[in-house]
C-alpha positions in Angstrom: -15.2 9.7 -15.0 -15.0 6.3 -13.3 -12.3 4.0 -12.4 -13.6 0.9 -12.7 -13.5 1.2 -16.4 -9.9 2.5 -16.7 -6.9 1.1 -18.3 -4.2 2.4 -15.5 -5.6 0.3 -12.6 -2.9 -0.5 -10.3 -1.2 -3.6 -10.2 -2.2 -5.9 -7.1 0.3 -7.2 -4.0 1.0 -10.0 -2.5 0.1 -10.9 1.1 3.3 -11.5 2.2 5.0 -8.3 0.8 1.3 -6.8 2.5 2.6 -8.3 5.7 5.6 -6.7 5.2 4.6 -3.7 4.4 2.5 -3.7 7.6 5.2 -5.1 9.8 7.0 -2.0 7.9 4.3 0.0 10.2 3.7 -1.2 13.5 7.7 -1.1 13.8 8.2 2.1 13.6 5.3 3.6 15.0 6.8 1.6 18.3 10.3 3.5 17.6 8.3 6.5 17.4 6.5 6.1 20.8 9.7 4.7 22.5 12.0 8.4 20.9 8.7 9.9 22.5 8.6 8.5 25.8 12.2 8.2 26.7 13.1 11.5 25.2 12.4 14.7 26.0 13.7 16.6 22.6 11.2 14.5 21.0 8.5 15.5 19.9 5.2 14.0 20.8 3.4 15.4 17.7 5.0 14.0 15.2 3.7 10.1 17.1 0.6 10.9 16.6 0.0 12.4 13.0 2.4 9.6 12.6 -0.2 6.5 13.2 -2.6 8.6 11.2 0.3 8.3 8.2 0.3 5.1 8.2 -2.7 4.3 8.5 -3.4 6.7 4.7 -0.7 4.8 3.4 -1.6 0.8 4.8 -5.3 2.7 2.6 -3.5 3.5 -0.3 -0.6 1.1 -0.5 -2.0 -2.0 0.3 -5.7 -2.0 0.8 -5.8 -0.4 -2.1 -3.9 -3.2 -4.1 -5.5 -5.9 -2.1 -9.0 -6.5 -1.3 -11.1 -6.1 -5.0 -14.7 -5.5 -4.2 -17.1 -7.4 -4.7 -19.7 -5.3 -7.7 -22.7 -5.4 -5.8 -21.6 -4.4 -2.0 -19.4 -1.2 -4.0 -21.4 1.2 -2.5 -20.4 4.2 -1.0 -21.4 3.7 2.1 -19.9 -0.5 2.3 -16.2 0.8 1.3 -16.1 4.5 3.3 -17.2 2.5 6.6 -14.4 0.2 5.7 -12.0 2.5 4.4 -12.4 4.6 7.3 -12.2 2.0 9.9 -8.6 0.7 8.3 -7.3 4.1 8.7 -8.2 4.5 11.7 -7.6 1.2 13.6 -5.3 0.3 11.2 -2.9 -1.7 14.2 -5.9 -4.1 15.2 -7.5 -4.4 12.0 -4.9 -4.7 9.1 -4.4 -7.9 11.7 -7.8 -8.6 11.7 -8.0 -8.6 7.6 -4.4 -10.6 7.0 -5.3 -14.0 9.5 -8.5 -13.7 7.5 -7.3 -13.8 4.3 -4.6 -16.3 5.1 -6.9 -18.5 6.4 -9.5 -17.5 3.6 -5.4 -18.6 1.7 -4.7 -22.1 3.4 -8.7 -23.4 3.3 
């Protein structure tokens, strides 16, 4: 079943709210890194897992509601490539995405 024509499609999210979610993830990652570096009781695996959890959350909450794919470019290769790069490199890729969207909004 395709989700293109479904009526329960997720509502859009504002750029400001999505930047806020991104900033919250960045701050939490910094807190985890500081806990990992400064204490001996905080295991490093939690920081590693949190990095990928935040990437997954940003893909599911922000990317899905912020970007609408054009039907011509809505192929498995294009979408999976964009989602995988956003998942693995989320601090950089979302920063560039937000800069591009703000430039698009202003100009």
